[in-house]
C-alpha positions as a Markdown table, in Angstrom:
| # | Residue | x | y | z |
|---|---|---|---|---|
| 1 | Met | 8.9 | -8.4 | -16.4 |
| 2 | Ser | 7.3 | -6.0 | -14.0 |
| 3 | Leu | 4.1 | -6.4 | -12.0 |
| 4 | Tyr | 2.1 | -4.2 | -14.4 |
| 5 | Asp | 3.4 | -6.0 | -17.5 |
| 6 | Arg | 1.6 | -9.2 | -16.4 |
| 7 | Asp | -1.3 | -10.1 | -18.7 |
| 8 | Tyr | -3.8 | -10.0 | -15.9 |
| 9 | Met | -2.7 | -6.5 | -14.8 |
| 10 | Arg | -3.2 | -5.0 | -18.2 |
| 11 | Glu | -6.3 | -3.1 | -19.1 |
| 12 | Gly | -8.8 | -5.1 | -21.1 |
| 13 | Pro | -11.0 | -4.0 | -24.0 |
| 14 | Pro | -13.4 | -1.1 | -23.5 |
| 15 | Arg | -16.4 | -1.9 | -21.4 |
| 16 | Ser | -19.9 | -0.5 | -21.0 |
| 17 | Val | -20.7 | 2.1 | -18.3 |
| 18 | Ala | -22.6 | -0.6 | -16.3 |
| 19 | Gly | -19.6 | -2.9 | -16.5 |
| 20 | Met | -17.3 | -0.1 | -15.4 |
| 21 | Val | -19.5 | 0.6 | -12.4 |
| 22 | Arg | -19.6 | -3.0 | -11.5 |
| 23 | Asp | -15.8 | -3.2 | -11.7 |
| 24 | Phe | -15.2 | -0.4 | -9.2 |
| 25 | Thr | -12.8 | -1.4 | -6.5 |
| 26 | Ala | -11.8 | 0.1 | -3.2 |
| 27 | Phe | -8.8 | 1.6 | -5.0 |
| 28 | His | -11.1 | 3.5 | -7.3 |
| 29 | Val | -13.3 | 4.7 | -4.4 |
| 30 | Ile | -10.3 | 6.0 | -2.4 |
| 31 | Leu | -8.8 | 7.6 | -5.4 |
| 32 | Gly | -12.1 | 9.2 | -6.3 |
| 33 | Ile | -12.7 | 10.6 | -2.8 |
| 34 | Asn | -9.2 | 12.2 | -2.9 |
| 35 | Ile | -9.8 | 13.8 | -6.3 |
| 36 | Ala | -13.3 | 15.0 | -5.3 |
| 37 | Val | -12.0 | 16.7 | -2.2 |
| 38 | Phe | -9.2 | 18.2 | -4.1 |
| 39 | Val | -11.6 | 19.7 | -6.7 |
| 40 | Met | -13.7 | 21.1 | -3.8 |
| 41 | Gln | -10.6 | 22.6 | -2.2 |
| 42 | Phe | -8.7 | 24.0 | -5.1 |
| 43 | Val | -11.3 | 24.5 | -7.9 |
| 44 | Phe | -14.3 | 25.6 | -6.0 |
| 45 | Glu | -12.3 | 26.9 | -3.0 |
| 46 | Thr | -14.4 | 25.3 | -0.3 |
| 47 | Gly | -13.4 | 23.4 | 2.8 |
| 48 | Trp | -10.9 | 26.0 | 4.0 |
| 49 | Val | -10.5 | 28.1 | 7.2 |
| 50 | Arg | -10.1 | 31.7 | 6.1 |
| 51 | His | -8.0 | 34.2 | 7.9 |
| 52 | Pro | -10.3 | 36.6 | 9.9 |
| 53 | Leu | -8.4 | 39.7 | 8.7 |
| 54 | Thr | -7.2 | 39.0 | 5.2 |
| 55 | Gly | -9.8 | 36.4 | 4.1 |
| 56 | Glu | -7.1 | 34.2 | 2.6 |
| 57 | Met | -7.3 | 30.5 | 2.8 |
| 58 | Tyr | -4.7 | 29.2 | 5.1 |
| 59 | Met | -5.9 | 25.9 | 6.7 |
| 60 | Pro | -7.9 | 23.1 | 5.1 |
| 61 | Leu | -10.9 | 21.8 | 7.1 |
| 62 | Gly | -10.8 | 18.2 | 8.2 |
| 63 | Gly | -7.2 | 18.2 | 9.5 |
| 64 | Val | -6.5 | 16.2 | 12.7 |
| 65 | Ser | -4.8 | 17.4 | 15.8 |
| 66 | Val | -4.8 | 16.7 | 19.5 |
| 67 | His | -6.8 | 19.8 | 20.0 |
| 68 | Glu | -9.5 | 18.7 | 17.5 |
| 69 | Leu | -9.7 | 15.3 | 19.1 |
| 70 | Met | -10.1 | 16.8 | 22.5 |
| 71 | Arg | -13.0 | 18.9 | 21.2 |
| 72 | Gly | -14.7 | 15.6 | 20.2 |
| 73 | Asn | -14.0 | 15.8 | 16.5 |
| 74 | Val | -12.8 | 12.2 | 16.3 |
| 75 | Trp | -13.8 | 11.9 | 12.6 |
| 76 | Thr | -10.8 | 14.1 | 11.7 |
| 77 | Leu | -8.7 | 11.0 | 12.3 |
| 78 | Phe | -10.2 | 9.8 | 9.0 |
| 79 | Thr | -11.0 | 13.0 | 7.1 |
| 80 | Tyr | -7.4 | 14.3 | 7.4 |
| 81 | Met | -6.1 | 11.6 | 4.9 |
| 82 | Phe | -8.3 | 12.9 | 2.1 |
| 83 | Val | -7.5 | 16.7 | 2.3 |
| 84 | His | -4.2 | 18.3 | 1.2 |
| 85 | Gly | -2.4 | 21.5 | 1.8 |
| 86 | Ser | -1.3 | 22.3 | -1.7 |
| 87 | Val | -1.5 | 21.1 | -5.3 |
| 88 | Val | 2.0 | 19.7 | -5.1 |
| 89 | His | 1.2 | 17.8 | -1.9 |
| 90 | Phe | -1.9 | 16.3 | -3.6 |
| 91 | Ala | 0.0 | 15.4 | -6.8 |
| 92 | Leu | 2.8 | 13.6 | -5.0 |
| 93 | Asn | 0.5 | 11.6 | -2.8 |
| 94 | Met | -1.7 | 10.6 | -5.8 |
| 95 | Met | 1.3 | 9.4 | -7.7 |
| 96 | Met | 2.3 | 7.1 | -4.9 |
| 97 | Leu | -1.4 | 6.0 | -4.5 |
| 98 | Trp | -1.6 | 5.2 | -8.2 |
| 99 | Phe | 1.6 | 3.2 | -8.1 |
| 100 | Ala | 1.3 | 1.3 | -4.9 |
| 101 | Gly | -2.5 | 1.3 | -4.5 |
| 102 | Arg | -3.2 | -0.6 | -7.7 |
| 103 | Gly | -0.7 | -3.3 | -6.8 |
| 104 | Val | -2.1 | -3.7 | -3.3 |
| 105 | Gln | -5.7 | -3.8 | -4.7 |
| 106 | His | -4.8 | -6.6 | -7.2 |
| 107 | Leu | -2.8 | -8.6 | -4.8 |
| 108 | Phe | -4.7 | -8.2 | -1.6 |
| 109 | Gly | -8.3 | -7.3 | -2.7 |
| 110 | Ser | -10.6 | -4.5 | -1.7 |
| 111 | Arg | -11.0 | -5.4 | 1.9 |
| 112 | His | -7.3 | -5.6 | 2.8 |
| 113 | Phe | -6.6 | -2.5 | 0.6 |
| 114 | Thr | -9.2 | -0.5 | 2.6 |
| 115 | Leu | -7.9 | -1.7 | 5.9 |
| 116 | Ile | -4.3 | -1.0 | 5.1 |
| 117 | Tyr | -5.1 | 2.6 | 3.8 |
| 118 | Ile | -7.3 | 3.4 | 6.8 |
| 119 | Phe | -5.2 | 1.8 | 9.5 |
| 120 | Ser | -1.9 | 3.2 | 8.1 |
| 121 | Gly | -3.5 | 6.7 | 8.1 |
| 122 | Val | -4.8 | 6.4 | 11.6 |
| 123 | Val | -1.5 | 5.0 | 13.0 |
| 124 | Gly | 0.5 | 7.6 | 11.1 |
| 125 | Ala | -1.5 | 10.4 | 12.6 |
| 126 | Ala | -1.3 | 9.0 | 16.1 |
| 127 | Thr | 2.5 | 8.7 | 15.7 |
| 128 | Glu | 2.9 | 12.2 | 14.5 |
| 129 | Met | 0.7 | 13.7 | 17.2 |
| 130 | Ala | 2.4 | 11.7 | 19.9 |
| 131 | Val | 5.9 | 12.8 | 18.8 |
| 132 | Asn | 4.9 | 16.4 | 18.3 |
| 133 | Gly | 3.0 | 16.6 | 21.6 |
| 134 | Phe | 5.7 | 15.0 | 23.6 |
| 135 | Val | 8.7 | 16.8 | 22.1 |
| 136 | Thr | 7.4 | 20.2 | 21.1 |
| 137 | Gly | 4.1 | 20.4 | 23.0 |
| 138 | Asp | 2.3 | 21.2 | 19.8 |
| 139 | Met | -1.4 | 20.2 | 20.2 |
| 140 | Thr | -3.0 | 22.5 | 17.6 |
| 141 | Thr | -1.2 | 22.3 | 14.3 |
| 142 | Pro | -3.4 | 20.2 | 12.0 |
| 143 | Leu | -2.1 | 17.2 | 10.1 |
| 144 | Val | -3.5 | 16.7 | 6.5 |
| 145 | Gly | -2.7 | 14.5 | 3.6 |
| 146 | Ala | -2.8 | 10.9 | 2.4 |
| 147 | Ser | 1.0 | 10.4 | 2.9 |
| 148 | Ala | 0.8 | 8.0 | 5.9 |
| 149 | Ala | -1.8 | 5.9 | 4.2 |
| 150 | Val | 0.1 | 5.6 | 0.9 |
| 151 | Phe | 3.3 | 4.9 | 2.7 |
| 152 | Gly | 1.5 | 1.9 | 4.3 |
| 153 | Leu | 0.4 | 0.7 | 0.9 |
| 154 | Leu | 3.9 | 1.0 | -0.5 |
| 155 | Met | 5.4 | -0.9 | 2.3 |
| 156 | Ala | 2.8 | -3.7 | 2.1 |
| 157 | Leu | 3.4 | -4.1 | -1.6 |
| 158 | Ala | 7.2 | -4.2 | -1.0 |
| 159 | Val | 6.8 | -7.0 | 1.5 |
| 160 | Val | 4.9 | -9.1 | -1.0 |
| 161 | Met | 7.1 | -8.4 | -4.0 |
| 162 | Pro | 10.5 | -7.3 | -2.7 |
| 163 | Asp | 12.4 | -8.2 | -5.8 |
| 164 | Glu | 10.1 | -6.4 | -8.2 |
| 165 | Lys | 12.2 | -4.1 | -10.4 |
| 166 | Ile | 11.0 | -0.5 | -10.7 |
| 167 | Thr | 12.4 | 2.7 | -12.2 |
| 168 | Ala | 12.8 | 5.6 | -9.8 |
| 169 | Phe | 13.7 | 9.1 | -10.9 |
| 170 | Ile | 16.2 | 11.1 | -8.8 |
| 171 | Tyr | 15.1 | 14.7 | -8.8 |
| 172 | Phe | 12.5 | 13.6 | -11.3 |
| 173 | Ile | 15.2 | 13.5 | -14.0 |
| 174 | Ile | 17.7 | 10.7 | -13.5 |
| 175 | Pro | 16.3 | 7.2 | -13.9 |
| 176 | Val | 17.6 | 4.5 | -11.6 |
| 177 | Gln | 16.3 | 0.9 | -11.5 |
| 178 | Leu | 15.7 | -0.4 | -8.0 |
| 179 | Arg | 14.2 | -3.4 | -6.2 |
| 180 | Leu | 10.9 | -2.4 | -4.7 |
| 181 | Trp | 12.1 | -3.4 | -1.2 |
| 182 | Thr | 15.2 | -1.2 | -1.7 |
| 183 | Leu | 13.0 | 1.7 | -2.6 |
| 184 | Ala | 10.6 | 1.3 | 0.4 |
| 185 | Lys | 13.5 | 0.7 | 2.8 |
| 186 | Gly | 15.3 | 3.7 | 1.5 |
| 187 | Leu | 12.3 | 6.0 | 1.8 |
| 188 | Phe | 11.7 | 4.7 | 5.4 |
| 189 | Ile | 15.3 | 5.5 | 6.4 |
| 190 | Ile | 15.1 | 9.0 | 4.8 |
| 191 | Gln | 11.9 | 9.8 | 6.7 |
| 192 | Leu | 13.6 | 8.6 | 9.9 |
| 193 | Val | 16.7 | 10.7 | 9.4 |
| 194 | Phe | 14.9 | 13.9 | 8.5 |
| 195 | Gly | 12.3 | 13.3 | 11.3 |
| 196 | Leu | 15.0 | 12.9 | 14.0 |
| 197 | Ala | 17.0 | 15.8 | 12.5 |
| 198 | Gly | 13.9 | 18.0 | 12.8 |
| 199 | Ile | 13.0 | 17.2 | 16.4 |
| 200 | Leu | 16.5 | 16.8 | 17.9 |
| 201 | Phe | 18.6 | 19.5 | 16.1 |
| 202 | His | 15.9 | 21.8 | 14.6 |
| 203 | Ile | 18.1 | 22.1 | 11.4 |
| 204 | Leu | 15.5 | 21.6 | 8.8 |
| 205 | Pro | 14.4 | 24.6 | 6.7 |
| 206 | Glu | 10.7 | 25.6 | 6.7 |
| 207 | Gly | 10.0 | 23.9 | 3.4 |
| 208 | Met | 11.2 | 20.5 | 4.7 |
| 209 | Gln | 9.3 | 20.5 | 8.0 |
| 210 | Ile | 6.7 | 17.9 | 7.1 |
| 211 | Ala | 5.1 | 15.0 | 8.9 |
| 212 | Tyr | 7.9 | 12.5 | 8.8 |
| 213 | Phe | 6.7 | 10.5 | 11.8 |
| 214 | Ala | 3.3 | 10.1 | 10.2 |
| 215 | His | 5.0 | 8.5 | 7.2 |
| 216 | Leu | 7.0 | 6.2 | 9.5 |
| 217 | Gly | 3.9 | 5.2 | 11.4 |
| 218 | Gly | 2.0 | 4.4 | 8.3 |
| 219 | Ala | 4.8 | 2.5 | 6.7 |
| 220 | Ala | 5.3 | 0.4 | 9.9 |
| 221 | Leu | 1.6 | -0.5 | 9.9 |
| 222 | Gly | 1.7 | -1.5 | 6.2 |
| 223 | Trp | 4.7 | -3.7 | 6.9 |
| 224 | Phe | 3.1 | -5.3 | 9.9 |
| 225 | Tyr | -0.2 | -5.9 | 8.1 |
| 226 | Ala | 1.5 | -7.7 | 5.2 |
| 227 | Arg | 3.6 | -9.7 | 7.6 |
| 228 | Ser | 0.6 | -10.7 | 9.7 |
| 229 | Leu | -0.9 | -12.3 | 6.6 |
| 230 | Gly | 2.1 | -14.4 | 6.1 |
| 231 | Tyr | 4.1 | -12.5 | 3.5 |
| 232 | Gly | 7.8 | -12.0 | 3.8 |
| 233 | Gly | 8.5 | -14.8 | 6.2 |
| 234 | Arg | 7.0 | -16.1 | 9.4 |
| 235 | Pro | 3.6 | -14.5 | 10.1 |
| 236 | Leu | 3.7 | -11.9 | 12.9 |
| 237 | Thr | 1.0 | -13.3 | 15.2 |
| 238 | Tyr | 1.0 | -13.9 | 18.9 |
| 239 | Ala | 1.0 | -17.7 | 18.4 |
| 240 | Ser | 3.9 | -17.7 | 16.0 |
| 241 | Gln | 6.1 | -15.3 | 17.9 |
| 242 | Trp | 5.4 | -15.9 | 21.6 |
| 243 | Gln | 3.6 | -19.1 | 22.3 |
| 244 | Pro | 5.7 | -22.2 | 22.9 |
| 245 | Thr | 5.7 | -24.6 | 19.9 |
| 246 | Gln | 3.6 | -27.3 | 21.6 |
| 247 | Tyr | 0.7 | -24.8 | 22.3 |
| 248 | Arg | 0.5 | -23.4 | 18.8 |
| 249 | Gln | -2.6 | -24.2 | 16.8 |
| 250 | Pro | -1.9 | -25.5 | 13.3 |
| 251 | Arg | -2.2 | -22.7 | 10.8 |
| 252 | Lys | -5.0 | -23.1 | 8.2 |
| 253 | Pro | -4.1 | -22.7 | 4.5 |
| 254 | Ala | -4.1 | -18.9 | 3.9 |
| 255 | Met | -3.7 | -16.6 | 1.0 |
| 256 | Ala | 0.0 | -16.5 | 1.6 |
| 257 | Arg | 2.0 | -19.2 | 3.5 |
| 258 | Ser | 5.7 | -19.0 | 4.2 |
| 259 | Arg | 7.8 | -21.9 | 2.9 |
| 260 | Ser | 11.2 | -23.3 | 3.6 |
| 261 | Arg | 12.5 | -21.3 | 0.6 |
| 262 | Pro | 13.8 | -17.7 | 1.0 |
| 263 | Ala | 11.4 | -15.4 | 2.8 |
| 264 | Asn | 11.4 | -12.8 | 0.0 |
| 265 | Glu | 9.9 | -15.2 | -2.6 |
| 266 | Leu | 6.2 | -15.1 | -3.0 |
| 267 | Glu | 4.6 | -18.6 | -2.9 |
| 268 | Ile | 0.9 | -18.9 | -3.3 |
| 269 | Asp | -1.0 | -22.2 | -3.6 |
| 270 | Thr | -4.7 | -22.4 | -4.3 |
| 271 | Val | -5.0 | -26.2 | -4.3 |
| 272 | Pro | -4.4 | -28.5 | -1.3 |
| 273 | Leu | -0.9 | -29.6 | -0.8 |
| 274 | Ala | -1.8 | -33.3 | -1.0 |
| 275 | Ser | -3.3 | -32.8 | -4.5 |
| 276 | Gln | -0.2 | -30.8 | -5.6 |
| 277 | Arg | 2.0 | -33.7 | -4.6 |
| 278 | Gln | 0.0 | -35.9 | -6.9 |
| 279 | Leu | 0.8 | -33.7 | -9.9 |
| 280 | Asp | 3.5 | -35.4 | -12.0 |
| 281 | Ser | 5.2 | -32.2 | -13.1 |
| 282 | Val | 5.0 | -28.5 | -13.4 |
| 283 | Glu | 3.4 | -29.0 | -16.8 |
| 284 | Ala | 0.6 | -30.9 | -15.1 |
| 285 | Trp | 0.1 | -28.2 | -12.6 |
| 286 | Met | -0.1 | -25.6 | -15.4 |
| 287 | Glu | -2.6 | -27.7 | -17.2 |
| 288 | Glu | -4.8 | -28.5 | -14.2 |
| 289 | Val | -4.6 | -25.3 | -12.2 |
| 290 | Val | -3.3 | -22.4 | -14.3 |
| 291 | Asn | -5.1 | -23.0 | -17.6 |
| 292 | Pro | -8.6 | -23.0 | -16.1 |
| 293 | Leu | -7.7 | -19.6 | -14.4 |
| 294 | Leu | -6.6 | -18.2 | -17.8 |
| 295 | Asp | -9.8 | -19.5 | -19.4 |
| 296 | Lys | -11.8 | -17.8 | -16.6 |
| 297 | Met | -10.0 | -14.5 | -17.1 |
| 298 | Asn | -10.5 | -14.6 | -20.9 |
| 299 | Leu | -14.2 | -15.2 | -20.5 |
| 300 | His | -15.0 | -12.9 | -17.6 |
| 301 | Gly | -12.1 | -10.5 | -17.3 |
| 302 | Lys | -9.3 | -10.3 | -14.7 |
| 303 | Asp | -11.6 | -8.8 | -12.1 |
| 304 | Ser | -13.5 | -12.1 | -11.9 |
| 305 | Leu | -10.4 | -13.7 | -10.3 |
| 306 | Thr | -9.8 | -13.7 | -6.6 |
| 307 | Ala | -6.6 | -12.3 | -5.1 |
| 308 | Glu | -5.4 | -15.9 | -4.5 |
| 309 | Glu | -6.1 | -16.8 | -8.2 |
| 310 | Leu | -4.2 | -13.7 | -9.4 |
| 311 | Leu | -1.2 | -14.6 | -7.3 |
| 312 | Thr | -1.3 | -18.1 | -8.7 |
| 313 | Leu | -1.0 | -16.6 | -12.2 |
| 314 | Glu | 1.9 | -14.5 | -10.8 |
| 315 | Arg | 3.6 | -17.7 | -9.7 |
| 316 | Ala | 3.0 | -19.3 | -13.1 |
| 317 | Ser | 4.3 | -16.2 | -14.9 |
| 318 | Arg | 7.5 | -16.4 | -12.8 |
| 319 | Glu | 7.9 | -20.0 | -13.7 |
| 320 | Val | 7.5 | -19.2 | -17.4 |
| 321 | Asp | 10.1 | -16.4 | -17.1 |
| 322 | Arg | 12.5 | -18.8 | -15.3 |
| 323 | Arg | 12.2 | -21.4 | -18.1 |
| 324 | Arg | 12.6 | -18.8 | -20.8 |
| 325 | Gln | 15.8 | -17.5 | -19.1 |
| 326 | Ala | 17.1 | -21.0 | -18.6 |
| 327 | Lys | 16.7 | -21.7 | -22.3 |
| 328 | Gly | 18.3 | -18.4 | -23.3 |
| 329 | Gly | 21.3 | -19.3 | -21.1 |
């Protein structure tokens, strides 16, 4: 069963306009801004720099470069991730935003979704500009697109749910089922190979010279952000990595806490450990913890649940799947 097949990830019955407005999340806002800018660019043909001789549109406004930043246009670090250079560029980025963004929104919540999107975009831009500036001396070519931001979302989602099965299409035709972590890692390696090939050997054709290092920087930030919250193993914090054990402060219960079980298995608890030990069985845990969450979701909708409560339902769903498979075997 995939992430989007879970009951709490499915769309509920139609709601009123007021209810829909109330249910807007950061994912909807980011997606809406991207679509609005796209309509301005490619429908109304605004937001472009036009060639002084031909009058043709050749460069979208809002792109970031070292030259723009030196001119004081620091806002381009943020605006660049909402403008795109072509319809295909926009479509590919929105496909990934729709896939990874919804999962991150539901699992992390609006605050973390926004921070991952923005930070991944900023770090991706900084990485691309640093590599281009150091290697080729290019300070003026503008960087545009949400690619770095959505790569960060994809990597964060893969850290949380590495074993999630998804179907990828090779050349948009051949379906192949992959683990989410395998897909994210494979895309990262591809970006690294093409990026190094471009700057070291200059062997990439014109159509493949894209911002590979922006993708790498965004993906690295998404990975680090998810790991810093405790997903995928030991949290990447100063205290956990560098401080001697005797000086570390005890970690408070967080949304995600690593256990002694394999690092790639998601384990979320929303009740104190002491009270969990008092539960006689998994059935009791289901009765005392999970059933009230299901009742709450049925009464008020899945958006009334917190990210921690949604992940508790994910844990319960995995337990039900495990039992069903055990009975079938």
